[in-house]
C-alpha positions in Angstrom: -91.4 204.5 57.9 -89.9 201.7 55.8 -87.1 199.8 57.4 -83.6 200.7 56.2 -82.2 198.8 53.2 -79.2 197.4 54.9 -77.8 194.0 55.9 -75.8 192.9 58.9 -72.1 192.4 58.1 -69.0 191.3 59.8 -65.4 191.2 58.8 -62.0 190.1 60.2 -59.1 192.4 61.1 -55.4 191.8 60.7 -55.2 190.4 64.3 -58.3 188.2 63.9 -60.8 190.4 65.7 -64.3 190.3 64.2 -66.0 193.7 63.6 -69.7 194.0 62.9 -72.0 196.5 61.5 -74.2 197.2 58.5 -73.8 197.7 54.7 -76.2 199.9 52.8 -76.1 198.8 49.2 -77.0 200.9 46.1 -76.1 198.6 43.3 -73.2 197.4 41.2 -70.1 199.5 40.7 -71.3 202.3 43.0 -69.3 205.0 44.8 -68.9 204.0 48.5 -68.0 205.5 51.8 -66.9 204.0 55.2 -68.3 205.9 58.2 -66.1 205.9 61.3 -67.7 207.0 64.5 -66.3 208.9 67.5 -64.9 208.0 71.0 -66.9 205.3 72.7 -69.8 205.9 70.3 -72.0 203.3 68.6 -73.1 203.0 65.0 -76.7 203.7 66.1 -75.7 207.1 67.2 -76.8 209.3 64.2 -74.4 207.7 61.8 -77.1 205.2 60.7 -79.1 208.3 59.6 -76.1 209.7 57.8 -75.7 206.3 56.0 -79.2 206.5 54.9 -78.6 210.0 53.5 -75.7 208.7 51.5 -77.6 205.6 50.2 -80.6 207.8 49.0 -78.1 209.5 46.7 -76.5 206.4 45.3 -73.5 206.0 47.6 -73.0 202.6 49.3 -72.1 202.8 52.9 -70.2 200.6 55.4 -70.8 201.4 59.0 -69.4 199.3 61.9 -68.6 199.5 65.6 -65.2 200.0 66.8 -63.4 197.0 68.3 -64.2 196.5 72.1 -67.5 198.3 71.6 -71.1 197.6 70.6 -71.7 194.6 68.2 -68.0 194.1 67.5 -65.6 191.7 69.2 -62.5 192.5 71.1 -61.1 192.6 74.6 -60.8 194.2 77.1 -64.3 195.5 76.5 -64.5 199.4 76.5 -60.8 199.9 75.9 -59.8 202.4 73.3 -56.5 201.7 71.5 -56.5 204.2 68.7 -53.7 202.5 66.9 -55.5 199.3 66.7 -58.9 201.0 65.8 -57.2 203.0 63.1 -55.5 199.8 61.6 -59.0 198.3 61.5 -60.1 200.9 59.0 -57.7 199.4 56.4 -59.5 196.1 56.9 -62.8 197.8 56.5 -61.5 198.9 53.1 -60.5 195.4 52.2 -63.9 194.1 53.2 -65.8 196.8 51.2 -63.8 196.1 48.1 -64.6 192.4 48.5 -68.4 192.6 48.5 -70.4 191.1 45.6 -71.9 194.4 44.8 -68.4 195.3 43.6 -68.1 199.0 44.7 -66.1 201.1 42.4 -62.5 201.1 43.7 -61.8 204.4 42.1 -64.7 206.1 44.1 -64.1 204.9 47.7 -64.0 207.4 50.6 -63.8 207.5 54.3 -65.6 209.8 56.7 -64.8 210.1 60.4 -66.3 212.0 63.3 -64.1 213.4 66.2 -61.8 210.7 67.3 -62.8 208.6 64.2 -61.8 211.4 62.0 -58.2 211.0 63.0 -58.4 207.4 62.1 -59.6 208.4 58.5 -56.8 210.9 58.0 -54.2 208.3 59.1 -55.8 205.8 56.9 -55.7 208.2 53.9 -51.9 208.9 54.4 -51.1 205.1 54.3 -53.7 203.5 52.1 -54.1 204.9 48.6 -57.1 202.6 48.0 -58.8 205.5 49.8 -59.6 208.1 47.3 -61.0 210.9 49.5 -61.2 211.8 53.3 -63.7 213.7 55.1 -63.1 214.7 58.7 -65.8 216.1 60.9 -65.0 217.9 64.3 -61.6 216.7 63.9 -59.6 215.0 66.7 -56.0 216.3 66.4 -53.8 215.6 69.3 -54.5 213.5 72.3 -52.0 215.3 74.4 -53.5 218.7 73.8 -57.0 217.4 74.4 -56.1 215.6 77.7 -54.1 218.6 79.0 -57.4 220.7 78.5 -59.8 218.1 80.0 -57.4 216.8 82.7 -55.0 219.5 83.5 -53.7 217.7 86.7 -51.8 215.0 84.9 -49.8 214.1 88.1 -53.0 212.8 89.5 -53.7 210.4 86.6 -50.2 209.0 85.7 -49.6 207.0 88.9 -53.1 205.3 88.6 -52.5 204.6 84.9 -49.2 202.9 85.5 -50.3 201.0 88.6 -53.2 199.7 86.6 -50.8 198.7 83.7 -48.5 196.9 86.2 -51.5 195.1 87.7 -52.8 194.0 84.3 -49.4 192.6 83.3 -49.8 190.4 86.5 -53.1 189.2 85.4 -55.5 191.7 87.1 -58.8 192.8 85.6 -58.7 196.4 84.0 -59.6 199.5 86.0 -62.4 201.4 84.6 -63.4 205.1 84.5 -66.4 206.8 83.0 -66.6 208.1 79.5 -68.5 211.2 80.7 -70.2 212.4 84.0 -73.9 212.5 84.5 -75.8 215.7 83.6 -75.7 218.2 86.6 -72.4 216.9 88.2 -69.7 219.2 89.3 -67.3 219.1 86.4 -64.2 219.7 88.5 -65.1 216.8 90.7 -66.0 214.7 87.6 -62.5 215.2 86.2 -61.2 212.7 88.7 -63.3 209.8 87.4 -64.4 210.7 83.7 -62.6 210.9 80.4 -64.7 213.8 79.2 -65.7 216.0 82.2 -67.7 218.6 80.1 -71.4 219.6 80.3 -71.9 219.0 76.6 -70.2 215.5 76.9 -72.4 214.7 79.8 -75.5 215.7 78.0 -74.7 213.8 74.8 -73.6 210.5 76.2 -76.4 210.5 78.8 -79.0 211.2 76.0 -77.7 208.6 73.6 -77.8 206.0 76.3 -81.4 207.0 77.4 -82.9 207.5 74.0 -80.9 205.3 71.6 -79.0 202.5 73.1 -80.0 201.7 76.8 -77.3 198.8 76.7 -74.5 201.3 76.3 -72.2 201.3 79.4 -70.6 204.5 80.6 -67.2 203.1 81.0 -63.6 203.1 79.6 -60.6 201.2 80.6 -58.2 203.4 82.5 -55.5 202.5 79.9 -57.6 204.2 77.3 -56.4 207.5 78.7 -52.8 206.3 78.1 -53.3 205.3 74.5 -55.3 208.4 73.6 -52.6 210.7 75.2 -50.1 209.4 72.7 -52.4 209.6 69.6 -52.4 212.4 67.2 -52.8 213.0 63.4 -50.9 216.3 62.8 -47.5 214.8 61.9 -49.3 212.5 59.3 -50.9 215.3 57.4 -48.1 216.0 55.0 -48.3 212.5 53.7 -52.1 212.8 52.9 -51.7 214.6 49.6 -52.6 214.0 46.8 -55.7 212.4 48.4 -58.5 215.1 48.7 -59.4 216.1 52.2 -62.4 217.9 53.3 -62.1 219.3 56.9 -65.5 220.1 58.5 -65.0 222.0 61.7 -67.6 222.8 64.3 -68.5 226.4 64.7 -67.4 226.5 68.4 -63.9 225.3 67.7 -63.4 226.9 64.3 -60.2 228.7 64.0 -58.3 226.5 66.6 -58.0 223.9 63.7 -56.2 226.2 61.3 -52.7 225.3 62.3 -53.6 221.6 61.7 -55.2 222.5 58.4 -52.0 224.3 57.2 -50.0 221.1 57.6 -51.6 219.4 54.5 -50.5 220.6 51.2 -53.9 219.6 49.6 -56.0 219.2 47.6 -58.2 220.3 50.6 -61.3 222.1 51.5 -62.5 223.7 54.6 -66.1 224.3 55.9 -67.8 225.2 59.1 -70.8 223.4 60.5 -73.1 225.3 62.8 -72.9 224.2 66.5 -70.5 222.7 68.9 -68.7 219.5 68.9 -71.5 217.0 69.7 -74.2 219.2 67.8 -72.6 218.6 64.4 -73.8 215.0 64.2 -77.4 216.0 65.0 -80.5 217.5 63.2 -79.8 220.2 60.6 -76.1 220.1 61.3 -76.0 216.5 60.3 -77.9 217.3 57.0 -75.3 220.1 56.4 -72.5 217.6 56.9 -74.0 215.2 54.4 -74.6 218.0 51.8 -71.1 219.3 52.0 -69.6 215.8 52.0 -71.6 214.7 49.0 -70.8 217.7 47.0 -67.0 217.3 47.8 -67.0 213.6 46.8 -68.9 214.1 43.6 -66.5 216.8 42.5 -63.4 214.9 43.4 -64.5 211.3 42.7 -66.5 212.1 39.6 -69.9 210.7 40.1 
């Protein structure tokens, strides 16, 4: 198989952090899309394949690692601060528009998966340089998600704030795991993992084993604090008139309807076969690409 037609890139954010990734060119004045991955994921996890799909159909692609992860700079390592990572998407837009290939500014879209989809929706509400938004297996509300995965909040809050106080005094961050190992008792794993679910354990374990052995199964404890306060629902009324495609995983399906209703459109809804982590793999990823490309061609005119 021929190597992908891409080049390494890096760009600065508003606070001076350098983010790194890949640019997949298709020529002058092309439509373009920025791909924004999920929580604690790396750019190599299926989104490089998605980038090649878009490139093969004439869409230039920018794909990068979130700050504090992968090839990108940022400290503390393995800390998720969604407000900063969402802000970084604006800087990705700026960088994409500055490239010598001169992508068409009237045909620039963003596509996010899971946690990254919330970043893309927020970016679309604030940044009219973004002409279309695609959200896949959408992250909607951190409070709701954590109440589901960690119902015993009283066991977490004292740890979180003790760690925060210690860090203010100069201590190193406390870390938890992103997900447990396959086969662990999930009730027990809830005490030490952000995502104590069997499918989360399988996905992250397999990505580390098969794709990026250097990936570390860790998050700062403060990541839980930041994610709890992050949600995209209140921003949705401001998304219009930017077109929005909401791709929901088959398992979650109708639970997203109340979120969907908060946007006045233009908007479209489609279901991708499989559960949350399955939608970025195999035939489901192809379906995501096909639906996204069709949506973008109709709304951006290429």
